[in-house]
C-alpha positions, 0 to 999 in steps of 0.5 A, spaced: 762 129 150 766 134 145 759 136 142 757 138 149 763 141 150 763 145 144 755 146 143 755 153 141 760 151 135 756 145 133 749 149 133 753 155 129 755 150 124 748 146 123 745 153 122 750 154 117 748 148 113 741 150 114 742 157 111 746 153 105 740 148 104 736 154 103 740 159 099 745 154 095 739 152 090 738 159 088 746 161 088 747 155 083 741 157 078 744 165 078 751 162 077 749 160 070 749 167 068 754 170 072 761 168 076 760 164 082 762 169 087 757 174 085 751 169 085 753 167 092 753 175 094 746 176 090 743 170 093 745 173 100 742 180 098 736 178 096 735 173 102 736 179 107 732 184 103 726 179 103 727 178 111 727 186 112 721 187 108 717 182 111 719 185 118 718 192 116 711 190 114 710 186 120 712 192 124 708 197 120 702 193 121 703 193 129 704 200 130 698 202 125 693 197 129 696 198 136 692 204 139 686 200 136 688 194 139 689 197 146 682 200 146 679 194 144 683 190 150 681 195 155 674 193 153 675 186 152 678 185 159 671 188 162 667 183 157 671 177 160 670 179 167 663 180 166 663 173 162 666 170 168 662 173 173 656 170 169 654 162 168 657 157 168 663 160 172 660 165 177 666 168 179 666 173 185 667 180 182 672 181 188 676 176 185 677 180 179 677 187 181 684 191 182 688 185 177 692 191 174 694 194 180 696 187 183 700 186 177 703 193 178 705 191 185 708 185 183 712 188 178 715 193 183 716 188 189 720 184 184 724 189 180 731 187 182 729 180 180 726 182 174 732 186 172 737 180 173 733 176 169 733 182 164 741 182 164 741 175 164 737 175 158 742 180 155 748 176 156 744 170 152 742 175 147 750 176 145 751 169 145 746 168 140 748 173 136 755 170 136 753 163 134 748 167 129 754 170 126 759 164 126 753 160 122 752 166 117 760 166 116 760 158 115 754 158 110 757 163 106 763 158 104 758 152 104 754 155 099 760 158 095 764 151 095 761 146 099 762 140 095 770 142 095 770 142 102 766 135 102 771 132 098 777 135 102 774 131 108 773 125 104 780 125 102 783 125 109 780 118 110 783 111 108 780 109 101 776 103 104 772 108 108 771 113 103 765 110 100 761 109 106 763 116 108 760 119 101 753 115 102 752 117 109 754 124 107 749 124 101 743 121 105 745 126 110 745 132 106 739 130 102 735 129 108 737 135 111 735 140 105 729 136 104 727 137 111 728 144 111 725 146 105 719 142 107 718 145 114 719 152 111 713 151 106 709 147 111 710 153 116 708 158 110 702 154 109 700 154 116 701 162 117 697 163 111 691 159 113 691 162 120 692 169 117 686 168 113 682 165 119 684 171 123 682 176 118 675 173 117 674 173 124 676 180 125 681 179 130 686 184 131 694 183 129 692 178 124 698 179 120 703 179 126 700 173 129 700 169 122 708 171 122 708 168 129 705 162 127 710 161 121 716 162 126 712 157 131 711 151 126 719 150 126 717 146 133 713 140 130 707 138 134 708 144 140 709 150 136 703 151 132 698 150 138 702 155 142 702 160 137 694 159 136 694 159 144 697 166 143 692 168 138 686 165 142 688 170 148 688 176 143 681 174 140 679 173 147 681 180 150 679 184 143 673 180 140 670 176 146 669 168 148 666 166 142 671 168 137 677 165 142 673 158 142 673 159 134 680 160 134 682 155 139 678 150 134 683 152 129 688 148 133 685 142 131 684 144 124 691 146 123 693 140 126 689 135 122 691 139 115 698 139 117 698 131 119 694 128 114 695 133 108 701 137 108 706 133 111 705 127 107 705 131 101 711 136 102 715 132 106 715 126 102 722 127 100 725 127 107 725 122 112 718 121 115 719 119 123 713 116 127 709 121 131 712 118 137 719 119 135 718 126 133 714 128 140 720 124 144 725 128 140 722 135 141 721 134 148 728 131 149 731 137 145 728 142 149 730 139 155 737 139 153 738 145 149 731 149 150 728 152 144 734 151 140 734 144 142 726 143 140 727 146 133 734 142 132 731 135 134 727 133 129 732 134 123 738 132 127 734 125 128 732 125 121 739 126 119 742 120 124 736 115 121 737 117 114 745 116 115 744 109 119 739 107 113 744 108 108 750 105 111 746 099 113 744 098 105 750 094 101 753 099 096 752 097 089 759 094 088 758 089 094 751 087 092 754 085 085 760 082 088 755 077 092 751 076 086 757 074 082 759 069 088 752 066 089 752 065 081 
């Protein structure tokens, strides 16, 4: 009930832990040659510069290719209409005429509803920015002095509870940090594979679509197929049905590579969950919190499972004590 009541705060702290899992190793290395505070600041500056560079490059590519894509899109729509009118679909020409006018008329008729949705979306955007700001604020302290914060929390417990708290906490942090680093590496490899394939197929906006694949890969099982479906739609409108079918085939290829090669190799240090557990977790998270829930579900379940396993395993002192009694 407390988690549900203070949901934005919980998400912000979780995001702070995610950022700390990514930047703390860099800050630790840099702190060997400079003061800790300066190392933390440099780590954040480098991260911001990297993200800004990637977003700027993506925006420049979109702006450069936009006129050509618009022209190809108009031509591609006509090509798709002729394809649907032929075998094996035999769609009546009248069903495809005036589609743009119908869309425009729909937007005009539902303008007030769309405006209300836009206002609601702006309100949600403000809430998201607030949560992101709180998460960033927390992450700075997690990176700078996370171990002291952990020790303080542990010292507030009775002495008999501190060992289990320590073991469970170490298992949780090890699992979370391993999962975050692993999923970023898996998403990056997926994005490179998709970008190269789209470039070879001469699909416009290959780099932005690869960036979309990178972001979507953070939702296991679901995100990557959705991103490739968007790429297929772009390929259908600009390059034709054959190229679109090939891009759809990438969904199967990328899924096989991710499931049978990347996940076993890269995610071996994190808790590996059964595919059924992953699927149920993603759907349950999406029902509870939408997109954010779908992203957070698998790492949350992984952490809970790792902590459970750590606490079920007897401590070294307990095992040695029992062995002494048995002897």
